[in-house]
N, C-alpha and C positions, 0 to 999 in steps of 0.2 A: 195530708191525709197521715193518718196514724195507720201501718199496717201491721195488724195483729198475727199471734202466731195460732196455730190449731196442730192437736196432737192426730199424727198416721196411724190407722191401729192397719191388723191384717187382717185380711178378710176374705171369703169365698164368694165367687160368682160364678152358677150353675143356668142354663139350659134348660126347661121343661120338656119334656119329651114326648108330653100331650098335650099343652096349648100352644107353647113355644115361646111361654115369655121366660124374660130374664129374671132369677133369684137374687139376690141376696144374703148372705147369713157371715155373721161375723165370727172375725176367730179369736180366740183365747191365747192369750201367750202364757204360758205357764211357767214357773218358778223353779229353775232347777235345785234351788237352795233345798228343798225339799226333798231331796234323794240323798241318801247315803252318797257317798264317792264312790261305794264299787256299783253301786246302780248308775249312777252318773255314767261312770266308764262302759260297763255294760249297754248303754244304751248309747255311748257314743258310735261304742266300737261296732254295733246292729248296724247304724246308718249310714256309718264309714267318716265319720268326724274325729277328727286327726288330733288329740291333744294338744293344748293350746289354741286348738282354731275357736273362733267365735264363730258364735251361731244362737239363736233362739229358737226355743221350742214353744210350736203351737200345736193346740189340739184340732184338732178335725172331726165334723161329727161322722157316724157309722151310715145315718140316714137322715135324710133331706125329707121335706115337703112341700109343695110349692103353698105360696102364700096366695094365688090365683084360682088354683081351680083344685087342690087338697091331694093331689097326685102324691104317692112318696115313693122315694126309689133309695136303694142300696146304695152305697158309696164306694166306688170301686178304691181299692187300697191302692198305691203307690207298685205295689209289685205286679198287678194286673195291667198296668197304664202301659210300662213297658215291653 
């Protein structure tokens, strides 16, 4: 049997506070080459990423909608979670 390869992508999973069901949301990996070196340096500093440290940039939504019951929620920012 041949084992085929697949690409794993970043994703978010969240539970609806209204109906209790889990929802899946694809993440979008951003290409940092779209930023100037100054913008990239500022973003790395903002998120505490050291120069030369490897990282991937991923966009997350500000709001999500439950695919089962239609309830809409604001997504907590990382600063609110700490």
